[in-house]
N, C-alpha and C positions, 0 to 999 in steps of 0.2 A: 503493498498499500503506499503510499504518496506521502512522503512524510506532511506535516501541517506545517504552512507557509502563510497561510490568511490571518489577517488581525482580528479576533472575535472577539474584542475584548468591549465592544459597545452592548453586547446584548449582558452583560453583568452592572449594564446600570438601569435595566427594566427592573432589574427585584424581583425577576419572577417566581411565582410559588412556588412553581417548576422549573428544574431545568431543563432549558434545552435540550435536546439531542441529536446528535449524529447519527449515519446512518452508512452505510458500503455495502456494496454486496459483491459478492466474490463467487467467482469459481471455483478457486483452494483454497483449505482450509489456513485460515489466517496464522500467521504465525504471532508468537506472544501476548497471545489473550486466549483467555479460558472462555471456555463453554459454559452455556446457562447451567446457574445449578440445576447437577443430579434430583429428581423428584418433581422439580417446577413443571408440571404441565398446566399452559397459558395459551390461551388466544396470543393471536397476535399483536395484537390491541393493548391487552393486556402487558406483552412483554416490552411495550414502548412504553407504559405507565411503568412497569419495573426499571426500565432504562432510568425512568427522570429521580428514582429516588439511590441506582446504586451507584457505590463507590467506584465499582471499579469496571470498565468496556468488561462487554463477554458477546456473546455470539450466538445467533439460531443458528444450527446446523441442519441437514438431511437427515439423519438420522433423529432430534432430537422430537418426540410427540410435542402435537402443535392440536388443541381441545377447539378450533372452529375450521376455517375456512383458507387461514392464510397462507399455508403450506402448499394450498392447491393453487392462489393468488402469484406466488412465487415462485412456483411452477415447479418445487417439488416434490407431486403427488399427482396424481390424475384423480376428477370427483365420482363419488360411486354416484352409478346412473341413475340410480331414485334421488338422487338428491336435483341429478345435472335434470330429471325430467318434468323440475321445479314444483315436486312434492311437500317441500319442506317447508316454501315460504306461503302455501295455500293452507297449511294444518295453521302455523302460526297467526295467520287472517290478517298477512301484510300485503295477500296479495287474492283476489275474486276467485281465481283458477290458477291452476297449476302450469297451464299456458300464460298467463301474463308472466309468472315468475318464470319460466322456459326462455319467453321474450326478451327478457330483462337483459339476460346473460349478455347476450351479443353486445351492450353497452361496456361493460364492463372488462377494466385493464385488469393485462396478466404478463408474466413471462411466461417465455414455449418453456417447453420440458428442460431439463438439469443445466437453462443457463446459469442458473442462480442457485447454488447450493449451500452457502452460506451468507448469515444475513452480523453484520455486527452493526453494535450500540454503545453509544459512548454518550458521558455526560460532555456541554461543550467544554467546559473549563478540562476535565482529563482527559480528551481527545488531544490524540496525536498524528494523526492521517487528511487528510484531505479528502472532507465527507464528500457523499454523491449527494445527500439530502440535508437539510439540516430540521428538525420538527419541531416546533413553540407551541406550548400550551398558552393561551395569553389572557388575558381579559378584557372586556370591546374596547379600553381606553390602549392598554398595547398593543393592540391588536392594529389598531388604527395608525400609528404611529409605524409599525413595520411595515403594514400595505404601501404607506406611504413613499415609504424607503426606496419601494418598486417602482414608485410610476415618478417621484422629483424629481429626477435627469431624464427621463422616457418619455413621458406619459403614457405607456404603458397601462392598460385598462386593467383592470383587478377582473379575478377569475376565482368560482366558486363552482366545483362541479362534486357529488355524491349522489347516493343512491341509497335507498330503502338498508338496505343489506349491504353485506360487502365494502362498506365505507373504508377498510381499510386499503383496499386497493386506490383508493381517490387519495390518502395521504400518503404510501408508500411506493405506487408502480406508476401512475397519471403524471405527476411534475416530473419525474427521473427520466418517462422514454418521451413523455411530450416537451419539457424546455420548460413547464409553465408552474410559478409559482401560485398555489392555488389553495384554501382556508375551507374549510367547513365547521360547521356546528355539532358537537357531536351529540346532542338532545335529536340528530334528526337519524340515527343512524341506530337501527333496533337494537343490535349488539353492543355498541355501545353504551347506550342509555338503559338498556336491559342487566349491564353486567356495572351500571354507576363506576363506569372509572373516570372522569373527568368532573370539575363543581362544575356547575349549575351555571351558564352563561358563559361558558369560557369557549374557546374561537383556536381550533388547530391549524395550524398552520406549516403549509411544507416546504422547504425553499431548496429549487433544485441549485448545482454545483453551478449551470451556468450563470446565474444569479448570485451567488452571493458575493461575488465583489462586489458590482454596483451597489445593490444594497448598501454593504459595510460600506464603504466609499459616502453610499448618503445618507447613511445615520452621523457618521462623521459629520457632515456640512450643514444637514438643515438641521432649521429651527424644531424640535421638538414638542414643544407648547405653545401653539398657536394661540393668538392672544382674543382671535375670535371665540375661542371656546371657552370663554371662561365665562359667559353671561350672554344670555341672547339680546341686551342692551348693548353690551360692547360689540357682537357680532352685526346689531345695524349699525354703531355708530363708524367702525370700522370702515364695511361694506359702504357704505352713504360718501363717507370721507373721499375715498380711492373711484368712487363712481365722481363723484362733484368733481377731485382734483383732474382726471381724464377728460370728463369734457371741458373745461375751461382751456385742456391743452389744445384740447382740439378742436374747439373754437380758435384759438390764438392761430394754429396752424392754417385751419379754414383762411384764416383774412390776413395772413403774411401773402407780402407780393410776389 
């Protein structure tokens, strides 16, 4: 794995309740990193929560047992035929019929078989490698700053894509494959809500490696706390003053010889 060179120290200023986590997808077993502790049988989204609190980096391997669909989405194992036919979603009352559950699968991103054999997890301040993804659990005020650091110098649109089940695909796989920063509300995803994994009102943001340098530079440059966010009155006063100044400037420009 390529040694960490990117300065990620800006994240420490947020004082997130839970540490941001770096993710690395590996074909070969990672050197110098321990596996997920024996006896821990967790879903992929639970493993993310485990990493938020773990002092040491660890990896999920192809031989670990995972209790949901994470390894299927990572391409480490095949889906059972009864599940792929849509039976589970119908019985959970998430979908009207199995056909809807089956049709939904075509939208869900996943890795081809045996491309990813290991997934490394590490807290940002204990990470020694350049990550493929950074995954943050933020409150709405923190999320606004993080997302603005993407558009600040680029004008890029915010993007939020997810599905009522298999939400981990949109945090782990979609951003990596498509190069898009993605954010989701865990409470919209059946498994994340049912397992009570993240605080109510939290936002999960997944930043692929394509965007990390740009967002880090912008966090260092841009104002984090905007005056207009202090109150409605301040917002209206600031916005009105800017419009007035620009209107006067435009009028002077129009009248210039």
